[in-house]
C-alpha positions in Angstrom: 225.4 119.7 -62.6 224.9 118.3 -66.0 222.0 115.9 -67.1 223.1 112.7 -68.7 221.1 109.5 -69.8 223.8 107.2 -68.5 225.4 106.7 -65.5 229.1 107.6 -65.1 231.5 106.4 -62.6 233.2 108.8 -60.3 236.6 109.7 -61.4 235.7 109.5 -65.0 237.4 112.1 -67.1 235.1 113.7 -69.7 234.9 116.5 -72.2 232.1 118.7 -72.6 231.3 120.0 -76.1 229.4 123.5 -75.6 229.2 124.5 -79.3 230.3 128.3 -79.4 231.5 128.2 -75.6 234.0 125.7 -76.4 235.0 122.4 -74.8 235.6 121.9 -71.1 237.5 119.0 -69.4 236.0 117.8 -66.2 236.1 115.0 -63.7 232.8 113.2 -62.8 232.4 113.6 -59.0 229.1 111.7 -58.6 226.3 110.5 -60.8 222.6 109.2 -60.1 219.2 109.6 -61.5 220.2 111.2 -64.9 222.4 114.0 -63.1 226.1 114.3 -63.0 228.0 116.6 -60.7 231.6 117.4 -62.1 234.7 119.3 -61.2 236.1 121.3 -64.1 240.0 121.1 -64.8 240.2 124.8 -65.2 237.9 127.9 -64.4 236.0 129.2 -67.1 233.6 132.3 -67.6 230.1 131.5 -67.1 229.1 134.4 -69.6 230.3 132.1 -72.4 227.4 129.7 -71.6 224.7 132.4 -72.5 223.5 132.5 -76.2 223.7 135.9 -77.8 220.3 137.2 -78.4 219.4 137.6 -82.0 218.3 140.9 -83.4 220.0 144.4 -83.4 221.6 145.6 -80.4 219.5 147.2 -77.5 219.6 150.9 -77.6 218.5 152.9 -74.6 216.0 155.7 -75.1 216.3 159.0 -73.3 213.0 159.7 -71.5 211.1 163.0 -72.5 211.2 164.4 -69.1 215.3 164.6 -69.5 214.9 166.6 -72.6 215.3 170.4 -72.6 212.1 172.0 -71.4 210.2 174.0 -74.2 208.7 177.2 -73.4 205.0 177.3 -73.7 203.9 179.9 -76.0 202.9 183.2 -74.4 199.2 184.2 -75.3 198.9 187.7 -77.0 197.0 190.3 -75.1 195.9 190.4 -71.4 195.0 187.4 -69.4 191.4 186.2 -69.6 191.3 186.7 -65.6 192.3 190.5 -66.1 189.4 190.7 -68.8 186.9 189.4 -66.4 187.9 192.1 -63.7 187.9 194.8 -66.3 184.1 194.0 -67.3 182.7 194.4 -63.7 
């Protein structure tokens, strides 16, 4: 469906100019209240209608939990728990 300010008769052949997506030939099937239904002459990829997003390409970041585990530093000397038992 396409929005159009004027009524178009069913059967009218039209060409839609879609900027970077190119031009598409179609036939008007119905038209009422500013909307037009069309049958396209040939199939086209809908992805052509999506505008590219400006800016740098998206890059996936690797979550920290997937990184190699870093070994915790080992404390020097006996555990504090062992030291408490020895004082008793």
